C-alpha distance (Angstrom), angle and dihedral (degrees) to the residues before:
residue distance angle dihedral
M1 . . .
Y2 3.80 . .
F3 3.81 126.1 .
T4 3.79 139.8 -169.4
R5 3.79 114.4 -134.8
I6 3.81 121.8 -167.2
C7 3.81 121.9 -176.0
L8 3.79 113.4 -141.4
A9 3.78 128.3 -127.9
K10 3.79 117.8 -97.5
S11 3.80 90.3 -116.4
L12 3.81 89.5 61.5
R13 3.79 93.1 44.5
D14 3.81 89.1 51.9
I15 3.81 90.6 61.0
G16 3.79 94.6 49.1
Y17 3.79 106.9 -83.8
P18 3.82 116.2 135.7
F19 3.80 124.1 -100.6
D20 3.80 91.2 -105.8
V21 3.80 144.3 1.9
K22 3.79 119.2 -131.2
V23 3.81 120.2 -164.8
S24 3.79 126.4 -175.2
L25 3.79 115.0 -125.0
L26 3.82 88.7 -154.3
T27 3.80 95.3 -130.8
R28 3.78 140.9 95.5
D29 3.79 92.5 -160.0
R30 3.81 111.9 99.7
S31 3.80 96.6 -152.2
E32 3.81 91.1 51.0
A33 3.82 90.3 46.3
V34 3.81 91.5 54.7
I35 3.81 91.0 54.1
R36 3.80 93.6 44.9
N37 3.80 91.6 46.4
I38 3.80 91.3 59.9
D39 3.81 91.3 56.8
V40 3.80 97.9 39.1
A41 3.81 96.9 44.2
G42 3.81 92.3 47.2
T43 3.79 92.6 49.7
L44 3.81 93.0 45.7
K45 3.81 92.4 49.3
K46 3.82 91.6 51.2
L47 3.80 92.0 48.2
L48 3.80 93.9 47.4
K49 3.80 91.6 46.2
S50 3.81 91.2 52.9
I51 3.82 90.9 49.5
D52 3.80 90.9 49.2
E53 3.82 92.5 47.3
H54 3.82 91.4 47.8
Y55 3.80 91.7 50.2
T56 3.82 92.0 46.4
F57 3.81 90.7 49.6
E58 3.83 92.0 50.9
C59 3.81 91.4 49.3
E60 3.81 91.2 51.0
Q61 3.82 90.8 49.9
K62 3.83 91.0 53.9
S63 3.83 92.7 51.1
């Protein structure tokens, strides 16, 4: 089974998120995993970036 693993930014870890996120690509076929990884990793990175930006914005508003 293949997985995508994304390490999180320190700012997210500081507020309680785990060190990394691991997502199954639901395949044992390497060529299929490579294709799925492109989609999954890109989507995860965008999601995590938006969470980090939202948290950073809230912290700046409180200061």
